[in-house]
N, C-alpha and C positions, 0 to 999 in steps of 0.2 A: 528528499522527495517523500511526501506522505500520500498514500492512496487509501481511500476509504469511502465512507458514506457521505452524507450531507455536511458533516463536520469532521474532515479527515484527521485533524490533530487529536480528537478525543474518540474517534470511531474509525480506526484504520490501521495501517501497517506502515512502518518507516523503512525506507530503503536508503542506506547511507551513501555518501559520495563514493566510497571505496567499492560498495556493492554495484553501483551503477556504472563504474568504470571498468568492471570486470566483464569480459566477454564469456558467454556460456550460460548454462543452466545451473541454478543454485537455489537452495532454500534460504530465505532471508533470516538474518539473526533476530529480527524483531518478532515477538510472538503476538503482536497486535493489541489493540485496545478496543473497548466497547464491544459491539456485536462482531467485530473482526477478531477478537481475542480467541486464542486456542481453547480457553476454558469457558467461552460464552455459553450461557444456558439457553439462549434463543437463536443465536446466529443471525445472519443477514436475511432479508426478505427477498423474494424473487423480483420485486419491483424496485429494490434499492439500486440507484445508479452509482457508478464508480466515479468519484471526484478525485482531484489531486490538489496538493498545496505544496509550496516550497517551505522547507524548514531552515533552521540556522538563524544567525543573528541578523544579518542584512542580506537576504537572498535577492539576487538580481537575475534577469533573463536577458541574454544577448542574442539577437536574431541570428540564425544560421550557425550557432555554436552549441555543441553538446546534443546533437540529434541522436535519438535512439528509438528502438522498437522494444516495447515491453509487452510480453504475453503472460497473462495471469492464468493459472490453472486452478480451478476450484474443485475441491473434493466435497461432495455432499454426504454428510453423515446424519443418519436419523438419530435424534436424541430421544431417549426414553426415560 
């Protein structure tokens, strides 16, 4: 699963199947890409909506399977 801006694959963060199957709080292994990258010079904008996309070779969705709640915590850092 990829979460990010308007194009999550190039501007987001990847959560692996293993990470999504684990219950609890954790820091994802992915460091993000684009404005979601840890080293981004600009960061995301306040108006940027969070989108999602399926990754993998042939991702499919089956109704009623794999439901989860994902809570994202953002830390705002002033860049100087």
